[in-house]
N, C-alpha and C positions, 0 to 999 in steps of 0.2 A: 578238468577242461581249462585251458588257458583263456582268460578273458581278454578282449581287445584292450590295447593300451589306453584308449580314450575313456574307458569306464573308471579308471583308477583315480582320476582327479576328484571324484565325488566321495572317495573313501577317507576316513580319518587318517591323518598323517602322523607317523611316529617321529620322535625327535632324535632317534639314534640311527647311526650308520655303522656298518661292519665292513672292514677290509681284511682280506685273507691273501697271504702270499704263500704258495705251496710249492715245494720242490722235493727232490729225492732225499735230502737230509732231514728236513722238518717242514711242518706247516705252521705258520705264524698267523695270529689273529689279533685284531685290535677293534675295540668298540669306541666310537667317537660320538660326541654330542653334535648336534647340528651347528653349534657355535665353533666347532673345531677342536674343542678340548678332548683329549684322550682320557677315557674313563677306566679302561681295563685292557689287559693284554693276556694272551695265552699261547701255548705251544703244543703241537701234537706231533706224532710220529711222521716221518717222511712218507711220501706217496710213491706208488709204482704206476706204470703206464696202465691205462684202463683196459688194454688188450690182454694184460697179464692175469693169470689165475690169482684170485684173492684180492684183486684191486678194489672192488666195491667195498669189501669188508674193511680194507685198510683206510679207504676214504671215510667211511662212517666212524671208525675208531678215532681217526685223527681229528675230524670235525667235532665230535663229541668232546674230546679231551681239550682242544684249544678253546672252544666256545665256553665250556664249563669253567675253565680257569679265568677267562676274560670276564664273564658275568660275576664270578666270585670276587675278583679284584675290584670290579666296579661297585660291589656291594649292592647289586640289583638282582631281582629275580629274572630268570630268562623270560623274554617277552618278544613279541613281533617288533621288527624294526622297519624303518623306511626303505632301506635298500642294502644290498650286499654286493660288494665288488670282489671278484676273485681273479688273481693272476696266478696261473698254474703252469708249471713246466710241462711240455708235451701236449698242451691243449691250445687250440687256436679258436678265435672267435668265429661264431656261425658254423661250427663243425659238429659232427655227431657226438664227439667227446664232450663238447661244451654243453650240449643238450642233456647228456647223461649226468654231468656234474650238477647242472641246474636242478634236475629232478631229485637227486640225492640231497642237495642242500635244502630244498623245500621241505623234506621230511624231517630234517634236523632243526632248522631255524626258519620260522615263518618270516616273510618279508614281502613288502609291496612290489619290489623289483629285484631281480638278480641279474647281474652282469658278469659274464665269464669271458676271460681272455687269456692270452699268453702272458707269462711273467715278465717278458721283455716290455710289453706294453704298459704294465703297471709301473715298471721301473722308469719308463719314459714319462708317465704321468707324474710320478713323484719328483723326478729330477727337475722338471720345469713347471711344477705346480699346475699341471693341466694346460699350460700354454704352449705355443709352437716352439719347436726345437728338435734337437737330435741327441740321441745317446749312442755311444759306441761301447759295446760290451766285449771285453777281452778276458775270458776266463778259460775254461777247458776248450770252449769253442769261441767263435767271434761273430758279431753281427752289428750292423748299424741300423738304427730304426729312428724315423723321424715322423713328425706330424706338423701340418700347417694350420693356418687359422681357419680353414674350411673343414678341418677334421680329416683330411686326406692323409693316409699313411704312406710311407715309403720304406721298404725293407731292402737292405743290401747285405748279401752274405747270409750266414746262418745255414749253409748247405751241408754241414756235417764234416767229420774228420776225413772221410774217404775222398771227398772232392773239393773241399774248401777250407774254411776256418783260418785263413791267412791272418796273422797277427795274434793268434791265440797262443796260450801256453802249450797246447798240443803241437801246433805247427813249429813253434820255436824249439821245443824239445826234439821233435822229429828231425828238423833241419840241422840242429846242432849235432845230433848223432850222425847224420849223413856226412857232415863236414869232417867228423872224426874218422869215419870209415873211408872217406876219400883220401885223407892224410895217410891212413894205414895202408891203402892200396897204392899210394904214390900218384894218384890221379888228381890230387887237389893240394892246396897250400898247406904248409905246416901249421899246426894249431895245438895249443895246450888242451883243447877239448879231447884229444886222443887219450892222454893220460888221465884226464878228469873222468872220462866215461869208464875207462878200465877200473879205476878206483871205485866209481859209483856202483858198477855191477859186480865188483869183487871178482874179476876174471883176469887171467894172465895174458890172454890174447883175444882178438876180436872174433876168432872163429867160434867162440862160445856165446857171443852176444845173440845169435839167432834164436837159441833156445829160450832166451829171456824175453825177447820182444815179440816172438810169435806164439807165446803161450796164450791160451784162450782167455785168460783173465787180465791181459796187459792192455791192449786196445788204446782208446783215446786217453783214458785217465793215466795209463802207464806212460805214454809219450808226454802228457802234460807234466807229469812229475819230473821229467828230465829238464824242464825249462829252468829250474833252479841251478842245475849244473851249468847251463849256458850262462845264466845271470852271474854266477860267482866267477866264472872264467872271464867274462867280459869285464867285471869289476876289477879283476886282477891285471887288466891291460891287454888281453889277447885280442888282436885286431880282427881275426876271423869271427869270433863271437860278437864283438862290437858291431861289425858290419852286418852280421845276420840280424841282430836286433834292430838296427836302423832300417833294414829292408822291411821288416815286419811292421815297424812303426809307420813307414810310408804306405804300406798296404792298407793299414787301418785308416790313414788319412784319405786314401783314394775312395774307400767305402763311404766315408763321411761326405766327401765332395759329391759323390753320386747321389746320396740321399738329399743333400741340399739342392742340387740341380733338379732332381726329380720332383721335388716339392715346390720348386721355384720360390724358395724362402727369401724374402727381402732381407737386407742387411740387419735390421734390428732383431729379426727372428732367427738369425744364424747362431743360436746358442748351442754349444756342444758340450756334453758331459761325458768324459771317459769314466767307465765303470768296470768293476770286477777285479779279480785277483792279479791278473798278469800286469796290469798297469801299476798296481801297488808293489809287486814283488819282483818283477823282472827289471834288472838294472838298466836304465837308459831307455826303456820302452816309451814311457810317457813323454819324455823330452824329445825323442825322435818323432813321435806322433805329432806333437805340438809344432815342431819346426817344419815338418812336411806339410801340415795343414796350413800353416801361415803362408807357405809358398803357393799352395794350390788354391786356397780360398782366403784371401787377405781379410775379408770382413768377418770371418768366423771368430766367435768369442769362446774360448775354452773356459768353462766354469765348473765348479763343483756341484754335484747334485744338491738341490735345495732340500729334498726330502727323500725318504726311503721308498722302496717299491711297496712296502706295506701301506704307507700313507697314500701312495699312488692308487692303491686299490680302494681306499676311502674316497678319493677324488672321483674314481670311476663310478663308485656307488652313488655319489652325489649327482653325477651326470645322468645316470640311469633314472634316478628319482625325478630329476628335472624333466626328463622326457615324458614321464607318465603323469606328472603333477600339472603340467601346462598343456591344455588342450591343443593349442596352436603349435606346440613344439614338434618338430619332425625328429623322431627318435632315430639314433644311430642304429646300424644293423645289429650290433651286439646286444642291444637291450631287449629283454623279454620279461614282462611282468609275471610274477608267480601266480599259480592257480589258487 
């Protein structure tokens, strides 16, 4: 049975906090002291969606592996902690999936409080050390996520590859291929993307590209892999590829502006951190984003993330613990004390 949050301030408080960042590739874990020092880290296998067969077994396996490594590195026996913060792909706060995760975590690692949220939120917490600001993620997909001083969140984008994800590697790769196809058909401008994609797919003519891109295992990740073809072609001076990347940089800036406006962030809080692979690897994307944002939102400050999503999960755990440790504190909706 879950005890009401106000009971917990009478319980002895641990000095340790755990942050967990879980995705499809791996689950990472860190144990931190209340003073902020990191004591141990661990890694477990990647997760699968909780609706998939075998998902619970995968979660248990990954949690046991990561926590076991982290406690061993800390040279401490496994023990109850003050709080755990988890940022997980495919899981939203206050969702049935979050409740399922919280129940599984309770069985593996006792804690006074467990906070479960999406991995984008822990990235936001880490980027700005739990303070107001915005992050813009441009990976396989794209999303802008911000928080203000009142804790209100604003999400812009993140609607998936079928209807959104402007500025992502997927969208850049897909639109680059479209530009090549338009050149091939004579319905668009000439571009070096045509020969670049013929070489990439190792085909002699574009009639063969359909069997590649409509294969069941291509999807969003397949289109995202094409972003590097567009990037290389842009770097070599192709105007069509360069303009395409500029458009997607501007689209990311528009998402950011919408998040800033939705949260009514004052100028000092308009900190924006670009994150994820497309910014790092697509030639000209970050500069196009920065230039467009400067035009749209002159007070915005583009800054590097201060900390990782994993440390953001630790900050989230500390917030969860503050919610239960202080009787007068009004707990955020994502906080739930463990039973």
